[in-house]
C-alpha positions, 0 to 999 in steps of 0.5 A: 705630864710633859714639863711643858705642861705650864707654858702650854696653859700659858701659851693657850692664855696668850687667846685671851689677849689676841681678844682683848688686842682685836676687840681694842683695835675695832674700837679703835678704829672705830672711833677713829673713823667717825664723823659729823655733818659737814657745814653748808657750802663747800669746807677747803681742806682744813675745814673738811679736816676739822670736820672730820676731827670733830665728828669723830667726837660725837660718832656721826656715823652717817657723815662717813658716806658723806666726807670719808672718801674710804668705805663706810665704817660703823661701830657698832657692828664693829665693838657688835662682832667680837661679842660673845655668850659671856657679852653681859657680865660686866666682868666680860673685856667687851664691858672692860673695854665700853667702860674704861676706853671708849669715852677717851678715845674720844676724847682727843684734842687736835691743832690743825696747819700747814694746808698744801694744795697741788690740783685735787689733793691736798694735805693737812698738818694735825698735832694730836693729845691724848691719852696713853693708851698704847703704854696702857696696853703695853702695861696692862700684857706686862702685869698679865704676864707678870702674874699668869706664869707662875699660877699656870706652873700650879696649873690655874685654869683659864677663869682665873688667867682671864680675871687678871687679864680682866683686873689689869686692863681696867687697873692701866685704862681705868688710872687715863686721866690726863691726855700725856700725849702728843704726836704730830702727822699729816691728812691726806685728802682728795676732791672728788665731785668738786667738794674735799673728803678725808682719804681712807686710813689704812687701820696702822697709818700713822694717824691711826696710831696717833691719835690712838695715843700710840695704841697702834704701835703699841698692839703691834709689838705685843703682836710681834711678841707672842707670834715668837712665844708661840 
């Protein structure tokens, strides 16, 4: 038997990491793009940005098409795309995401300032205050590697390794009690048909990273580490 077997087992279990990262990414993106109904009248850039962010917290999908300049994004479709036969299991990654992360992702604070208008384009600065999701993700992976490596040497099953990941995720994300993460960024807006709309937001943008508590950057670093392993 090859001496690389323990490492092969561990590397195979990185699929669990990638699954977790994929689901967390989809959940974060979904949450960050949910909008609520706009007030009557034609709001300015700051009002539109305020509508956008307050609506993220209420998950009103209908307003995505009326306030957001990018493509419509359905949180339910995104959350369900990674479901499998184990999704009904209360201990699955999907279930843990739902219980430990979704509500907290929506529970962010923000302050808007410094509106600037240049013809049909505008910017509004925003300061976010939320939970340390990025730190929780990094700690989850660190605990997983620390505990899974020695077990991989002894030929632990994929089920055992998956339980280690689930337990680490539950512990780290469940421990997020305070909004200790703050970040400043800028929301871009564009005027279409006389109305201001929030410009399309890239998955790896500063806004996505800020609103997700540095989760975007943390996932990037984890993915880079996984690529080095392979």
